[in-house]
Kinemage of the C-alpha trace (Angstrom):
@kinemage 1
@onewidth
@group {chain A} dominant
@subgroup {mainchain}
@vectorlist {calphas} color= white
{ca unk a 1} P -40.430 -65.149 -15.334
{ca unk a 2} L -37.016 -66.644 -14.626
{ca unk a 3} L -36.081 -70.050 -13.557
{ca unk a 4} L -33.299 -71.278 -11.340
{ca unk a 5} L -32.084 -74.886 -11.082
{ca unk a 6} L -30.362 -76.189 -7.900
{ca unk a 7} L -28.425 -79.513 -7.857
{ca unk a 8} L -27.623 -81.557 -4.706
{ca unk a 9} L -24.674 -83.577 -5.920
{ca unk a 10} L -23.420 -86.857 -4.539
{ca unk a 11} L -20.957 -89.324 -5.977
{ca unk a 12} L -23.619 -91.450 -7.833
{ca unk a 13} L -26.791 -89.565 -7.863
{ca unk a 14} L -27.946 -85.933 -8.207
{ca unk a 15} L -31.244 -84.221 -6.998
{ca unk a 16} L -32.353 -81.438 -9.210
{ca unk a 17} L -34.877 -78.723 -8.358
{ca unk a 18} L -36.022 -75.765 -10.575
{ca unk a 19} L -37.898 -72.822 -9.033
{ca unk a 20} L -39.316 -69.694 -10.576
{ca unk a 21} L -38.679 -65.906 -9.533
{ca unk a 22} L -41.362 -66.232 -6.865
{ca unk a 23} L -39.804 -69.285 -5.232
{ca unk a 24} L -42.359 -71.871 -6.470
{ca unk a 25} L -41.023 -75.262 -7.156
{ca unk a 26} L -41.625 -76.128 -10.929
{ca unk a 27} L -39.760 -79.286 -11.261
{ca unk a 28} L -37.899 -81.941 -9.218
{ca unk a 29} L -35.991 -84.932 -10.375
{ca unk a 30} L -33.648 -87.578 -9.131
{ca unk a 31} L -30.948 -88.097 -11.765
{ca unk a 32} L -27.605 -90.060 -12.061
{ca unk a 33} L -24.612 -87.652 -11.432
{ca unk a 34} L -23.496 -87.571 -15.079
{ca unk a 35} L -23.368 -84.480 -17.257
{ca unk a 36} L -25.259 -85.838 -20.139
{ca unk a 37} L -28.259 -86.833 -17.942
{ca unk a 38} L -28.316 -83.415 -16.156
{ca unk a 39} L -27.849 -81.386 -19.293
{ca unk a 40} L -30.631 -83.374 -21.019
{ca unk a 41} L -33.151 -82.769 -18.238
{ca unk a 42} L -32.247 -78.942 -18.106
{ca unk a 43} L -32.557 -78.712 -21.998
{ca unk a 44} L -35.911 -80.508 -22.082
{ca unk a 45} L -37.281 -77.915 -19.629
{ca unk a 46} L -39.974 -75.993 -21.276
{ca unk a 47} L -38.410 -72.512 -20.249
{ca unk a 48} L -34.872 -71.093 -20.621
{ca unk a 49} L -32.957 -71.721 -17.247
{ca unk a 50} L -31.511 -68.489 -15.997
{ca unk a 51} L -28.814 -70.194 -13.756
{ca unk a 52} L -27.700 -73.524 -12.609
{ca unk a 53} L -26.010 -73.541 -9.224
{ca unk a 54} L -24.604 -76.278 -6.698
{ca unk a 55} L -22.201 -76.031 -3.638
{ca unk a 56} L -18.608 -76.635 -3.995
{ca unk a 57} L -17.527 -80.471 -3.596
{ca unk a 58} L -15.471 -83.198 -5.092
{ca unk a 59} L -17.655 -83.427 -8.324
{ca unk a 60} L -18.181 -79.624 -8.599
{ca unk a 61} L -15.139 -78.863 -10.907
{ca unk a 62} L -16.097 -81.715 -13.417
{ca unk a 63} L -19.721 -80.572 -13.564
{ca unk a 64} L -18.974 -76.916 -13.668
{ca unk a 65} L -16.867 -77.007 -16.807
{ca unk a 66} L -18.889 -79.644 -18.719
{ca unk a 67} L -22.131 -77.960 -17.931
{ca unk a 68} L -20.505 -74.607 -18.992
{ca unk a 69} L -19.591 -76.068 -22.328
{ca unk a 70} L -23.180 -77.130 -22.764
{ca unk a 71} L -23.912 -73.304 -22.597
{ca unk a 72} L -25.531 -73.128 -19.083
{ca unk a 73} L -24.825 -70.242 -16.807
{ca unk a 74} L -23.347 -72.206 -13.858
{ca unk a 75} L -22.463 -71.036 -10.481
{ca unk a 76} L -20.500 -73.120 -7.863
{ca unk a 77} L -21.521 -71.658 -4.284
{ca unk a 78} L -19.377 -71.549 -1.293
{ca unk a 79} L -20.218 -74.651 0.789
{ca unk a 80} L -20.259 -73.058 4.181
{ca unk a 81} L -22.893 -70.436 3.192
{ca unk a 82} L -24.997 -73.060 1.659
{ca unk a 83} L -24.800 -75.499 4.582
{ca unk a 84} L -25.853 -72.582 6.813
{ca unk a 85} L -28.832 -71.897 4.715
{ca unk a 86} L -29.804 -75.663 4.550
{ca unk a 87} L -29.309 -76.168 8.405
{ca unk a 88} L -32.539 -74.404 8.888
{ca unk a 89} L -34.532 -77.129 7.181
{ca unk a 90} L -36.291 -79.664 9.340
{ca unk a 91} L -35.858 -82.607 7.057
{ca unk a 92} L -32.377 -83.220 5.627
{ca unk a 93} L -32.923 -85.070 2.406
{ca unk a 94} L -31.205 -84.928 -0.981
{ca unk a 95} L -34.628 -83.628 -2.574
{ca unk a 96} L -34.982 -80.948 0.230
{ca unk a 97} L -31.306 -79.972 -0.224
{ca unk a 98} L -31.577 -79.408 -3.993
{ca unk a 99} L -34.801 -77.293 -3.174
{ca unk a 100} L -32.822 -75.279 -0.698
{ca unk a 101} L -29.902 -74.719 -3.135
{ca unk a 102} L -32.424 -73.620 -5.841
{ca unk a 103} L -33.865 -71.044 -3.374
{ca unk a 104} L -30.173 -69.711 -2.238
{ca unk a 105} L -29.488 -69.264 -5.968
{ca unk a 106} L -32.708 -67.456 -6.691
{ca unk a 107} L -32.141 -65.071 -3.833
{ca unk a 108} L -28.485 -64.404 -4.808
{ca unk a 109} L -27.286 -64.688 -1.057
{ca unk a 110} L -24.221 -66.711 -1.873
{ca unk a 111} L -20.595 -66.247 -2.817
{ca unk a 112} L -19.485 -67.827 -5.961
{ca unk a 113} L -16.222 -70.176 -5.648
{ca unk a 114} L -13.608 -69.415 -8.120
{ca unk a 115} L -13.267 -72.501 -10.201
{ca unk a 116} L -9.480 -73.413 -11.301
{ca unk a 117} L -8.763 -74.368 -14.837
{ca unk a 118} L -8.473 -78.122 -15.735
{ca unk a 119} L -4.748 -77.441 -16.494
{ca unk a 120} L -4.487 -76.285 -12.966
{ca unk a 121} L -6.084 -79.137 -11.565
{ca unk a 122} L -3.927 -81.439 -13.850
{ca unk a 123} L -0.846 -79.977 -12.405
{ca unk a 124} L -2.114 -80.463 -8.910
{ca unk a 125} L -2.895 -84.112 -9.538
{ca unk a 126} L 0.663 -84.649 -10.966
{ca unk a 127} L 2.200 -83.144 -7.758
{ca unk a 128} L -0.030 -85.107 -5.618
{ca unk a 129} L 0.911 -88.420 -7.429
{ca unk a 130} L 4.679 -87.575 -7.560
{ca unk a 131} L 4.411 -86.920 -3.480
{ca unk a 132} L 2.483 -90.245 -2.881
{ca unk a 133} L 5.172 -92.212 -5.083
{ca unk a 134} L 7.938 -90.610 -3.099
{ca unk a 135} L 6.304 -91.556 0.224
{ca unk a 136} L 5.636 -95.111 -0.881
{ca unk a 137} L 9.235 -95.558 -1.996
{ca unk a 138} L 10.465 -94.269 1.434
{ca unk a 139} L 8.094 -96.261 3.343
{ca unk a 140} L 9.397 -99.525 1.640
{ca unk a 141} L 12.972 -98.456 2.155
{ca unk a 142} L 12.193 -97.908 5.799
{ca unk a 143} L 10.404 -101.302 5.982
{ca unk a 144} L 13.763 -103.016 4.535
{ca unk a 145} L 15.851 -101.440 7.022
{ca unk a 146} L 13.743 -102.329 9.947
{ca unk a 147} L 13.678 -105.993 8.782
{ca unk a 148} L 17.307 -106.175 8.112
{ca unk a 149} L 17.983 -104.914 11.835
{ca unk a 150} L 16.375 -108.110 12.951
{ca unk a 151} L 19.038 -110.079 11.414
{ca unk a 152} L 21.986 -107.719 12.462
{ca unk a 153} L 22.267 -106.050 9.117
{ca unk a 154} L 22.401 -102.307 9.513
{ca unk a 155} L 22.499 -99.940 6.293
{ca unk a 156} L 24.375 -96.704 6.209
{ca unk a 157} L 22.226 -93.786 7.934
{ca unk a 158} L 22.181 -91.854 4.675
{ca unk a 159} L 21.647 -93.605 1.239
{ca unk a 160} L 20.080 -91.522 -1.634
{ca unk a 161} L 17.005 -93.088 -3.126
{ca unk a 162} L 18.692 -93.912 -6.392
{ca unk a 163} L 21.479 -95.827 -4.514
{ca unk a 164} L 19.417 -97.818 -2.085
{ca unk a 165} L 18.790 -100.804 -4.054
{ca unk a 166} L 22.480 -101.152 -5.000
{ca unk a 167} L 23.332 -100.958 -1.296
{ca unk a 168} L 20.660 -103.231 0.072
{ca unk a 169} L 20.272 -105.788 -2.483
{ca unk a 170} L 23.706 -107.353 -2.181
{ca unk a 171} L 23.584 -107.767 1.547
{ca unk a 172} L 20.055 -109.399 1.125
{ca unk a 173} L 20.979 -111.783 -1.569
{ca unk a 174} L 23.854 -113.222 0.641
{ca unk a 175} L 21.173 -114.842 2.698
{ca unk a 176} L 18.383 -117.173 1.242
{ca unk a 177} L 16.246 -116.667 3.999
{ca unk a 178} L 16.470 -112.830 3.444
{ca unk a 179} L 16.299 -113.061 -0.370
{ca unk a 180} L 13.090 -115.096 -0.187
{ca unk a 181} L 11.381 -112.541 1.957
{ca unk a 182} L 12.989 -109.181 0.947
{ca unk a 183} L 13.675 -109.312 -2.637
{ca unk a 184} L 9.993 -108.711 -3.746
{ca unk a 185} L 10.022 -105.768 -1.571
{ca unk a 186} L 13.041 -104.205 -3.217
{ca unk a 187} L 11.739 -105.059 -6.582
{ca unk a 188} L 8.552 -103.155 -5.834
{ca unk a 189} L 10.439 -100.299 -4.521
{ca unk a 190} L 12.452 -100.135 -7.752
{ca unk a 191} L 9.429 -99.866 -9.917
{ca unk a 192} L 7.935 -97.222 -7.697
{ca unk a 193} L 11.100 -95.175 -7.828
{ca unk a 194} L 11.220 -95.363 -11.517
{ca unk a 195} L 7.719 -94.014 -11.828
{ca unk a 196} L 8.628 -91.444 -9.217
{ca unk a 197} L 11.501 -90.237 -11.333
{ca unk a 198} L 9.415 -89.959 -14.411
{ca unk a 199} L 6.792 -87.939 -12.760
{ca unk a 200} L 9.705 -85.643 -11.190
{ca unk a 201} L 10.949 -84.957 -14.792
{ca unk a 202} L 7.466 -84.116 -15.792
{ca unk a 203} L 7.217 -81.708 -12.837
{ca unk a 204} L 10.420 -79.940 -13.654
{ca unk a 205} L 9.561 -79.673 -17.218
{ca unk a 206} L 6.293 -78.017 -16.160
{ca unk a 207} L 7.937 -75.605 -13.764
{ca unk a 208} L 10.562 -74.571 -16.602
{ca unk a 209} L 7.649 -73.927 -18.912
{ca unk a 210} L 5.829 -71.891 -16.518
{ca unk a 211} L 9.001 -69.711 -15.785
{ca unk a 212} L 9.596 -69.248 -19.430
{ca unk a 213} L 6.099 -68.137 -19.995
{ca unk a 214} L 6.336 -65.588 -17.254
{ca unk a 215} L 9.380 -63.912 -18.817
{ca unk a 216} L 8.204 -60.546 -20.395
{ca unk a 217} L 8.840 -60.006 -23.947
């Protein structure tokens, strides 16, 4: 007899359901969405688990790699297929969703999702953070431009990100009212821009390393 564990994962909690080859529910639990709690419950089950499955989501990458490291056969299933199967259920609860996921896992009527490596997700996070800092830097610069126009001060149309503070600050510090209101904004922008430059250097180093590794020997 083979046993399959379905997980319905949310941010804080996780519903677990284990079914056998015939689809009979053997175990149902409500757990914290923590790898140690989930792996401990699966390890304490009296029979070996053939496969553990859950639908793709925000927590799936983290759980996939950590449960795999715990020596479980883990499958992340395509969310649209799982949702289509669960939509036929009358009562939509975490417990019933976990039961439905376990049944989908047992039947094999799903498409596994390719899980990117942690390094790939780390690089994506680096790019996203760099983009966010650049956007906030530009937003603060545009905010300063708009406030200065009220006082009749018009900055040049094109100012490089690294030169903005040197152009805008002397104009602002000439007026005590402007300095009181806008110098903190410029200070915040300078800090954000410095962090952006650091992340930009990291991105470029990562791009060069990736390019060098792609060169055939």
